C-alpha positions as CSV (number, residue, x, y, z in Angstrom):
1,M,-17.3,2.3,23.4
2,A,-17.4,5.1,20.9
3,R,-16.9,4.4,17.2
4,E,-13.6,5.2,15.7
5,T,-13.5,8.1,13.2
6,G,-10.8,9.3,10.9
7,R,-7.9,7.5,9.3
8,K,-5.3,5.6,11.3
9,L,-2.3,4.4,9.3
10,I,-1.0,0.9,10.0
11,A,1.6,0.3,7.3
12,S,2.8,2.0,4.2
13,N,4.8,0.6,1.3
14,K,7.6,3.2,0.6
15,K,9.4,0.6,-1.6
16,A,6.5,0.5,-4.1
17,R,6.8,4.3,-4.8
18,H,10.5,3.7,-5.4
19,D,10.2,0.6,-7.6
20,Y,7.1,1.6,-9.6
21,L,5.6,4.5,-11.4
22,I,2.2,4.9,-9.8
23,E,-0.5,5.5,-12.4
24,D,-3.9,5.2,-10.6
25,T,-4.9,4.6,-6.9
26,I,-8.0,3.2,-5.4
27,E,-9.3,2.3,-1.9
28,A,-10.4,-1.2,-1.3
29,G,-11.9,-3.0,1.7
30,L,-10.4,-6.3,3.0
31,A,-12.0,-9.5,4.1
32,L,-10.2,-10.3,7.3
33,T,-10.5,-12.8,10.2
34,G,-10.9,-11.6,13.8
35,T,-7.3,-12.3,14.8
36,E,-6.0,-10.4,11.7
37,V,-8.0,-7.3,12.8
38,K,-6.6,-7.6,16.3
39,S,-3.1,-7.9,15.0
40,L,-3.6,-4.8,12.8
41,R,-5.0,-2.8,15.7
42,M,-1.6,-3.5,17.4
43,G,-0.1,-1.8,14.3
44,R,1.7,-4.8,12.9
45,A,1.8,-5.4,9.2
46,S,4.2,-5.4,6.2
47,L,3.2,-4.5,2.6
48,V,6.7,-4.9,1.1
49,D,6.2,-8.1,-0.9
50,G,2.5,-7.5,-1.5
51,Y,0.6,-7.6,-4.9
52,A,-2.9,-8.2,-6.1
53,T,-3.9,-11.0,-8.5
54,D,-7.0,-12.1,-10.4
55,Y,-8.5,-15.3,-9.1
56,N,-11.9,-16.4,-10.6
57,G,-12.7,-12.8,-11.6
58,E,-12.0,-11.4,-8.1
59,L,-9.0,-9.5,-6.8
60,W,-7.0,-11.0,-4.1
61,L,-4.1,-9.5,-2.1
62,E,-1.1,-11.8,-1.7
63,G,2.3,-11.5,-0.1
64,V,1.1,-9.1,2.6
65,H,2.4,-10.1,6.1
66,I,0.1,-9.7,9.0
67,P,1.8,-11.5,11.9
68,E,-0.2,-13.9,14.1
69,Y,-2.1,-12.4,17.0
70,V,0.0,-12.9,20.2
71,Q,-3.0,-13.8,22.4
72,G,-4.5,-15.9,19.7
73,N,-5.3,-19.6,20.1
74,W,-6.1,-22.4,17.6
75,T,-8.3,-19.9,15.6
76,N,-5.2,-17.8,14.7
77,H,-4.6,-17.0,11.0
78,T,-1.6,-17.7,8.9
79,A,0.6,-14.7,8.4
80,R,0.8,-14.6,4.6
81,R,-2.5,-15.9,3.5
82,R,-4.4,-14.7,0.4
83,R,-7.0,-12.0,1.4
84,K,-10.0,-10.9,-0.7
85,L,-10.2,-7.3,-1.8
86,L,-13.6,-5.8,-1.6
87,L,-14.3,-3.7,-4.7
88,H,-17.2,-3.0,-7.0
89,R,-17.4,-5.1,-10.2
90,H,-16.7,-2.1,-12.5
91,E,-13.6,-1.2,-10.4
92,I,-12.3,-4.8,-10.6
93,D,-12.9,-4.9,-14.4
94,K,-11.1,-1.6,-14.9
95,L,-8.1,-2.6,-12.8
96,L,-7.8,-6.0,-14.5
97,A,-8.0,-4.5,-18.0
98,K,-5.2,-2.1,-17.2
99,A,-3.1,-4.6,-15.3
100,G,-3.2,-6.9,-18.3
101,Q,-1.1,-4.5,-20.3
102,Q,2.7,-5.1,-20.6
103,G,4.7,-4.2,-17.4
104,H,1.7,-3.2,-15.3
105,T,0.9,-4.7,-11.9
106,I,-1.4,-3.9,-8.9
107,V,0.5,-3.2,-5.6
108,P,-0.7,-2.1,-2.1
109,L,0.5,1.4,-1.0
110,A,-1.0,1.7,2.4
111,L,-3.0,-0.3,5.0
112,Y,-5.1,1.7,7.4
113,F,-8.3,1.9,9.4
114,K,-10.9,4.3,8.1
115,D,-13.8,4.8,10.5
116,G,-13.0,1.5,12.2
117,R,-12.8,-0.5,9.0
118,A,-9.6,-2.0,7.6
119,K,-8.8,-0.5,4.1
120,V,-6.0,-0.9,1.7
121,E,-4.9,1.7,-0.9
122,I,-3.9,-0.2,-4.0
123,A,-2.3,1.3,-7.1
124,L,-2.0,0.4,-10.7
125,A,1.7,0.6,-11.2
126,K,4.3,0.2,-13.9
127,G,7.8,-1.1,-13.1
128,K,10.6,1.4,-13.3
129,K,13.9,0.6,-15.0
130,I,17.1,1.1,-13.0
131,H,18.0,4.3,-14.8
132,D,14.5,5.7,-14.0
133,K,15.2,5.0,-10.3
134,R,18.6,6.8,-10.5
135,Q,16.9,9.7,-12.2
136,T,14.3,10.0,-9.4
137,L,17.0,9.9,-6.7
138,R,19.0,12.5,-8.6
139,E,16.0,14.8,-8.9
140,R,15.2,14.4,-5.2
141,Q,18.9,15.3,-4.3
142,D,18.8,18.3,-6.6
143,Q,15.6,19.5,-5.0
144,R,17.2,19.2,-1.5
145,E,20.2,21.2,-2.6
146,V,18.0,23.9,-4.0
147,Q,16.1,24.1,-0.7
148,K,19.3,24.3,1.3
149,A,20.7,27.0,-0.9
150,M,17.4,29.0,-0.7
151,S,17.3,28.8,3.1
152,A,21.0,29.8,3.4
153,H,20.4,32.7,1.1
154,L,17.4,33.8,3.1
155,K,19.4,33.6,6.4
156,Q,22.1,35.9,4.9
157,H,19.8,38.4,3.4
158,G,16.7,38.0,5.5
């Protein structure tokens, strides 16, 4: 069988971009079991409640839901287990130093296969206040209205 190439998106966390101000992103590998990989290849995962924590100087992804593999047997994994993130030491130290600041956290943005290997895009993020979320939605709505007005203007005069 030919090796996979390119990037195949499994799941993305749209809620994270709404709830957090993204400051820095980094790609990390994941230590997974065989049934987790098979479940991911079926395109099943949820990053909504996911976050990364420090445990004995390593980064671990928690709260990510990878459902049990349907054809799995007694070797099947638990859906919300803690999964190790594979990063270089200097990347871990940099992320943990920034995440230790007030209001910062590490959240997963996307889960995908890159050249046949499972990868997760994690981000150093700062929580948005409610008024910030409203401001973002207002800006997006204003941008839509400008686009609509421009296209209407071009149709009339174009």
